N, C-alpha and C positions, 0 to 999 in steps of 0.2 A: 402613315398617320400616327401621331403620338397621343397617347392616352394619359391624361392628367387626372390624378386621383385627389379627391377631396377628403381631407381628414376629418372624421367624425369622432369627437372625443365625448364620451359619456361617463357619467359616474358609475362607480362599481355597484352601487346599490340598485341601479335601475336594470341590471342584467339578471337573467334567470339564474336561479340557484339550483345546485345539485349536490351530489355526494361524491367524494373521492372514491376512485375504484381500486386504488392500490392500498394495501394493508401491510404493516411491518411484520416481520417474522415473530418478533416478541413485542407485544404491545407495552408501551411505557405506563407505568402506574402513576396515577395522579398524586400529587403531594398535598398534604394538608398541613396548616400551620396551627399549632397549638399555642395560644396566648397565655402568658403567665398572669397571675393575679394583679401584678403591678400594671401590665399592659391593659388588662381589662379595666382597671380603674381609670387609666388615662383616656380610654375610648369611651367611658360612660359620660352621659350628658352632664354638663355643668349645672350646679344648683342655681335656681333663679333668685336673684337679689330682689327682695321686696321693696327696697328703696329706689330701684330703677323703674321708671314708669314704663308701662306696656307700649311696645312698639319702638323703644329706644334701643338701638343696636348695642349688643353687649360685646365688649372688648376684652379678649383673653390675653392677659400679660404673661401668663405662665408658659404658653407654648408659642414658638415662632410660627409666623404666617408665611407660607410659601406661595409666592406669586409667580405663575408661569410667565416667561418672557413673551412679549408681544412679537408678531412676525416682523415688525419694523427693526427689532433688535438684530435680526440676521440679514440685514440688507433688504432684498426683495421678498423675504419670506419663504424661500425655497428650500431651506435646510430643515431636515429632521422631522417633517410631518408625514408620519406613517399611517395616521388615521385618515378616513375619508373626511373631506371638508364639509360635507353635508350630512354627516352621520350624527352630529350633536356631541361628539366626543370632545373632551377637554384637550386643549393645546398642550402638547408635551415639548420639553426642550429638546433639541437635536442630540443624538448620541455622539459621543466622542469617537469619530471614525479613526483619527490618528492614534488614539489610545489603543483601540482594538488591534490595529496593525502592529503596534509595538509589543502587545502581549501575546500576539498570535504565535504559536509554536507549531508550525506545520510539520506533519509527520514525514520522516524520511526513512527510506527503506534501510539505509546504512546508519549505523550508530557510532561509528568512529572512523578515524582516519590516521594517517601516519603522524600528523602534528597533534591530534587531539586525543589519542588514546590514553596518554598518561595522566590525563586530567580526571579529577574525581567526579567531575560533573557528568561524565558519560554513563555512570551507573544509574542516573535518574531517568525514569521513563518520561517521554515527552508528552505534554498535554495536547491532546487531539482536538481540534475545533472542526466540526462537520463542515465540508466544502460548501454545502448549500447556504450556510450562514455567511461564509466568506463571500460567496458569489452575490448574495442579496445585498450585503452591506457595502462591498468595495468594487462591484463590477464596473469597469470602464468600457463602454461599448465602441469607443473609438480608437482602440489600440491595435497593433500588430497589422492587421490586414489593411493595406492601402489601396484596395481595388475600388475603383469608383462605382457608385450605384448606376445602374443602367436603366434607362427608360424602357418600359415594357410595351410591347405591341399587342393589340387585341387579337385574340384567337379563340377557337372553339374549345371549351374545356369540358371534361367529363362532369356529369351531374353528381351532386353529393348524395343522392338518393340511390346510387348504384351500389354494386357489391363492395366489399372492403378492399380488395385488390383492384387498383385502377389500371386498366390497360392503356398504355400510352405508346404510341408509336415512336420509334427512334427520332424522327424529325421534329417532334413536338416537345422534346425534353426541355428545350430552352425557351419555350413560349409560355409566358405566365400572364393570365389575365386577372388581376386583382379586383376584388369587389368586397362589399360589406358582408359581414356574417348574416346568415339567414335568420329570420324571426317568424316563428319559434325555431330554436335551434334543433339540430338533429341529434338524437341520443348518441353518447359516445361509444356504446357497445356496437351499434350498427355500423360505424365507420372503422372500427378497429378490426385488425386481422384476426381471423379464427385460429385459435391454437388448441392442439390436443394435449391433455394432461396425462394421457394413458402411459407414455413412455418416459416420463420425467424420473430422473434418479440414476443410480449406478446401473451400469449395463451387466455387470456380474455381481454375485453376492460378495459383500465385503463386511465381514464380522470381526475379523482378528487384526489388530494394528500391524503385527508383523507380516502377515500374509498380503495385506493391501500395500504395504510399503515395498515388499519384494516384488509385487506385480508391476510396480512402477520402475524400480531399479532392478530388472531382471538379471540373470547371469549372463545373458548375452552382452549387454551394455557394460557390465562389470568386467567381463573378460576383455573387452575392448579397452577399457580404461586401464586395466592392469597391463596389457601388452604395450600400450603407448607410454605408460609411465616407465616401464623397464626399458624401452627403447630410448626414451629421452634421457634417463639416468645414464645409460651406457654411452650415449653420445657426448653428454657434458663431461663425464669423467675421462673419456678418451681424449677429448680436446685439451683437458687441463694437465694430464700427465706429461706429454712431450715438453711443455712449457715449464714444468716444475712448479706449478702454481698450487698444488695440493700440499698443504702443511702436514708436518708429521703427526700432529694431534687432531687433524680434521676428522669430522665425523663421517666423511665420504668413504674413509677406509673400511667402515663397518657396513657399507651398502650391500644388500643382497636382493635378488628379485623378489618383488611382492607378488601375492596371489589374490584370488577373489575374496577368500574368506578373510584375509587381513585387511582388505579395503573395507569390508563390511564393519570390522572392528573399528577402523578409522572413522567411518561414518558414525557409528555409535558414540565414540569419544567426542567427535565434533558436535553432535547433538547434545551430548551431556554438558558441554561448555556453555550452551544456551540456557540450560536449566539452572546450573550452578555458575553464575557469572563472576569472574575474577578479572582483575585489571591487567594482568600479565600472564602470558601462557606458562611461563616458569613457575608461577605459583601453584598450578595444578599438581606439579611434581615436586613440591617442596617437602623435604624430609623432617623438618622441624615439628617435633611432637607437641603441637599446641592446638588450640581450638579451630585453627584454619587449615589443619592438615587434611588432605584428601587422599588416602592411600590407594583408593580404588583405581586411580588413573595409572599409576606406576605398576599395578598388578597386571593390568591387560596390555599395556604397551609402555615402553620406556619413552622418556622424553627425547632421547636422541633419535629413536626410530620415528616417532611422531613428526619431528621437525624434517627428517629426510623425506618422508612421504609428502609432507606439505610442499617441500622444495620441488620435488620431481613429479608432482601430480600433473598428468598431462592427458589430453583428449584427442589429439590428432597428430599425424606424422608431419613435421615441418617440411619434409623434402617435397611433399606434394603442393607446397604453396609457390614454387618457382615457376609454375605455368600460369599463375594468375597475375593479373595486373594489380599493382599495389594500391591503386586508388578506387578499387571496387569494393562493394559491400562483402562480397565473397571472401576477398583478401582480409579485410579488416576483421571479420568474424571467423576466420578459417580455423583458428585454434579451438573454438568452441562449437563449430557446426555440427559435428556428430551428436553432441549432447543436446543442443537446441532442437535438432530434428527429432531425437528420440523422445524428449519430454513432451514436445508439442503433440506428437502422435499418441503418446500414452494418455495425456490429459484429455484429448479429444474423444478417444475411443472408450474410456472407462466411465464417462458420465454424460447424460443428456440433461441439458439445462432447462429451467422452467422458462415461462414466457418472457420475464423481464430480465434483460441482460445490460451490462454497463460497459462502455469503452472507457477504460481508465488508463492513466499514465502515471509512472513512478520513476523516481530518480535515485539511483544507487550512488551514494556520495563517493567520489574519488577525486582528490585534488591534484594528483599527479598528471603528467603530460600524456595525452592519449588522444588519438585522432577522433574517436567516436564520442568523446566527451561533449556534453551539452552545458552551456553556460546560461543560467537564469539569474539576473541580478535581482537584489532586493529580497532574496529568499534565504531561509536558514541554510538550505542545501543549495549553494550557488553553482556547483559544478559536479558533474558525474555522469554516469551511463543511464540513459533514458530508455524506458521500456514501455511499449504499448501493450495493453492487456485486455482481453475480452473475458469478463467475469459474470458469474451469476449474481443477480442483485441482492438476493436475500441471504445466501450463504456465504458469498464472497469467493466461490470456487473459480479458480483460474482455468479457463477452458483453452485459450490459446494466447500466445505472447509473441512479440517481435521486438528485437533490439534495434534501436535507432542507430544506423550505421552511415546513412547519408540522407541528404535532403530529398524529399519526395512529396508529391501532391498529397494533401490530406485526404482527398477523396480516394486516392489509390491505397492509401494505408487502411482506410476503413474497409474497402471492399476486399482486400487481402485477408483481413482478420475475420470476416464474416463468411468465408468460403465454407460451404457445408450447411449453412444455416438458411439457405433460400427456401422460400415458399413453405415455411413451417409456422409462421404466425408470431415470431418473436417481436418484442419491442425493445429497440435499442435506445438507451439513455445516454447522451453524450454532453460533454462540456462545450462551451461556445467556441473552443479552439477548432472544432471539427465541423460544426453545423453550418449549413448553408441550404438555401432553397433547392438547388439543383441536386445536392446529395440526398436531401429527404425525398425528393421525387424519385430518384433512382432506387433507393432503398424500398420505397413503396411499390415500385414495379417488381421487385424481388419478393414481395410478400412480407416485408419487414417494416414495422412502423418505427418512427423516429421522433424523439422528444428531448428538449433541452433548451437551455438559454442560447441566445443568438447575438452576434454582433452585427449591428445594422448597417455597417459600412461594407458588408461583403456584397458580392455580385448578385443580381436579380432581386434585391430588396427594393421596394419602391422609394423614390426620393422623399415622398411625404413622411415616411418613417425615419429615414436617414436624418432629415433635418430637424427632428423633434429635440427639444431641450427642456430643462426643468421649468423654464419660464412659459412654455407652451402648455404644459400639462400640470393640473393641480394634483395635490396628493389624494389618491383614491380614484382617479380618473383613469380610464382605459380606452385604448383605440387598437385598431388592427384590420386586417384583410384576410381573405381567403381566396385561393385559386381553385378550390374544389378538392384537391388532394393535399395541399400544403396550407397551413394556418400560421399567420404571423400576428403577434400581439405585443403591444407596448403597455405596461402597466407601471404606474407612478406609486411606488412606495416611499422609501426614503431617497432612493435614487430611481432612475429610469430602467426598468427591468424589461428587456426584450426576450421573447421566447418564440419557439418554432415547434410545431407539432403536426402530425398527420391525422389526428383524430379528436383532439381536445376541444377545438373551438374557443368560445369565450365564456364558458360556464363558470359560475362562481360557487363557492362553499364557505362555510364558517370554520375557521381554525383557530382554536384558543381564544374565541371571542372576537376574532377579526374576520372581516370578509376579504377574501383573497381568491385569485384564480385557482381552479381545481389542478391545473397543470403545475402550479407552484407547490401545492401540498404533495401531489404524487411524486414530483421530482425530489423533494426532500426525503420522502420515505425510501425511495428506491436508491438514492445515493448513500444513505445511512449504512446499508449492508456492506458497501465497499470500504467504508470507513472502519467498520468493525473488523474486516479482514486485515486492514493495516494495523489495528490495535493488537490483534492476536499475533501477528508476526513480530510486533515491537516487544512482546512480552518475553520472547526467547530469541535474542539477537546473536545468532551464530556467525553472521556476516560482519560483525562489529570489530573483529580482531585486526590488529595492525598488519598490513601486508603491502608490499610494493607491486605485487604481480596482480593485474586486474582480472586475469582468468580465474584465480582462486577466489577473489572476492565475489565474482559473479556466480562461480559455482556454489559458494556457500549460500548466496541468495537463492538460487534455484533449489538447492537441497532443502532450505527452510520452507519454500513454497510447496515443494512435493510432500513434505510432512503435513502441512496444513491441508492440502488437498486429500491426503490419506485420511486425515481426521474427519473431514467432511464426508467422505465416502462411508466411513464406519459409523458416523453419526446418524446416517439414515437408517441403519439396522438397529443400532443400540443408542437410543436418544438419551440415555442416562450417563453416558461416559463423559468425563470432563477433558478439557484440552490438556491440562497438565498430567492427568492420569494416563491419557493416551501416549504422551511423549515418554513418560517414565516406563511404561510398559514396552514401548518400542525399543528404547535404549537397552533395557535388561534383556530382551529377546535377541537383539543383535549381538550383544556381548556373550550371551549364553550359547547361541547356536553356532557361532563362528570363531570363538576363541580357540586357540591351538590346544590348550590343556585346560583341565577343570581347575579353577582357581578359588580360593577362599581368602577373605580378608581377615587377618588376625590383628587385633588391637596390640599396640605396643606394651610391654611390661610396665607395671606401675612403679617399680623400684629399680634403681640403677645398681643395687647391690646384688642382683642375680647373676653372680659370677659364673654359675654353671652354664648360662646361656650366652652371656656378653663378656667377652675378654679379647684381648689383642692377639693377633697371630700374624705370621709373616706371609706374604704373598708367595706362590710358587715360583720356581726358576723358569726362565724363558726356555723354550725347546732348543736344545743344543748349545746353550750358553751357560755361563758361570754366573750371571747376575740375575737377580730377581725381577719379577714384574714391578712396575711402579704405576700407581694411580693417583688421582687428584683427591686430596683430603676434602671431605664434604663440608668442613667447617672453614678452615683457613686457606684452602685451594692450593696447598703446597703439594709437590710430587713426593709421595711416600710409598713405602713397601710394606706397610702394615694395614690391617683391616680388622673391624669388629666381626667376630664369628656370628653373633646373634642377629646383628642388623645387616650383615653382608654389605658394609659400606666402608670404603677407604677412609682411614682416620689415623692421625698421628697420636703420639702419646699425650702431647699437651691438650689436644682437643677431645680426648676419649671421655673426660668427665663432663664437659659441656654438652656432649652428644647424648648423654644419659642422665638428664636431670631427675630430681626426685619425683 
């Protein structure tokens, strides 16, 4: 027997009102507009002309009259009406949707590529638009999924008045009996999963930035990275020597095995590049004594050594890849597997998330050819490495992540990411890319609530909701169904907004003077925390540097995230510390505790006439030979055998004076 559902469309004002149950971590302050005296005079009532008879309309010729367009100007009147039709609000012209899409600057995890790094535009921070606003303004419910809606069969469903966790037998997961929402509605708190706040926060005390970072990047993983880096460097050099591909002046001749302490210094310099952003790596080691000079980099590590470590940085033995099939996800991510496993384990074990968590996805821009690259047209970042992330909503702490290496069912991805969170009462907020009625029911059976937007063309959504268009629903109207444990709702704002929830129902609330579903208000609050995480990462872009090796780009991204996670852990103990202060303290501690010798940065002399310290001298003879050493002049790049004693730089006689300006 086929069950046909009748669509009941009601105005939003006729539904019961309530209060949103989610609050932001930092409440936004209301803004007040102070009018100038000129504006006050403009807004003052006009003087009454005694010559005009009472009751005669007064025509103001000094100010333009703004007449809102009628619905007939927009065809059928379906465009741009975000206020309820029966609320008495004035009709507003439609918002320019295409203009918003052109001005939108969607945040990307990567801030540069091989083609765009030399551009001056990359030093500008991107303007972030919250994903909730983009969703409400531009959501298209008929894209991507082409699964036909299935007609539902009647079955016995659990009562809404039962406990929060609905026990559903495996054979009934695919049976949905959709019906109207109960009146009066059941309170949201009685349907939501119970969550204990006693264990929320860091699992171990985290008060010092350096100690917290070392707890994530411990000596065990650093020894593994040092060992694999040395192995990879030796393999590369041994393959190049028999073919005579190593040039005489190549920096490969100066390679020597790295150590754990040197890698910590390398990490510190890499993090410092995110705080002090320059357009080219060579600029950090520039010896020109001007305002842009940064002598601290050359004091702790030479440019040649930094480039060698960047070239040979490795995380796994390539010989172990021969036993894997090249088309599997294990083979595609084999180079990064030890690092991915280690960081996932550390992130999960060091922090217990609060009730609200978010399933987010990010794209690390990389335009080169790569099997795991994802292509998203009509986006600022059109190609790159996609990452699925479970984050805490309010703080943005990344609890677990997964690199997209192969096509998989969306439900499988979600269930893998939430392993370890079952039966704890969390609420998972997701985008419409993942949401579906069957996934919401399965999460509910695991003691996890599910909330977010929905594509109405996915499976198990009633055909009555799938066929809705703007012509069927007036602005401010709402309709939906419930199956007891899953609620579906379609609300007409400027576009049709379809949502899914396991506990919200159809309750309404006032938000900034507008009546809207509580689900929409809560969703906006919960997603703002993840947007803040993206903003904090964007302020210190260590992964923006130009590189052809995707492993290094992904490593820089993970290193940046680990620093942000460390900051969130320390923030729980010391709420007054700022993000920038945290990074500066961490960088200084890494360089101080792991530098080979105690170094001090001395400012260059103020005068070039200090002959006592700065004068030319010859380089020593080569061992067992009659000719002197030759080095590259720091100014003209010629091969010379003289150097400045005070600067310890190779320089010819012609360039000695330009090297020491007044």
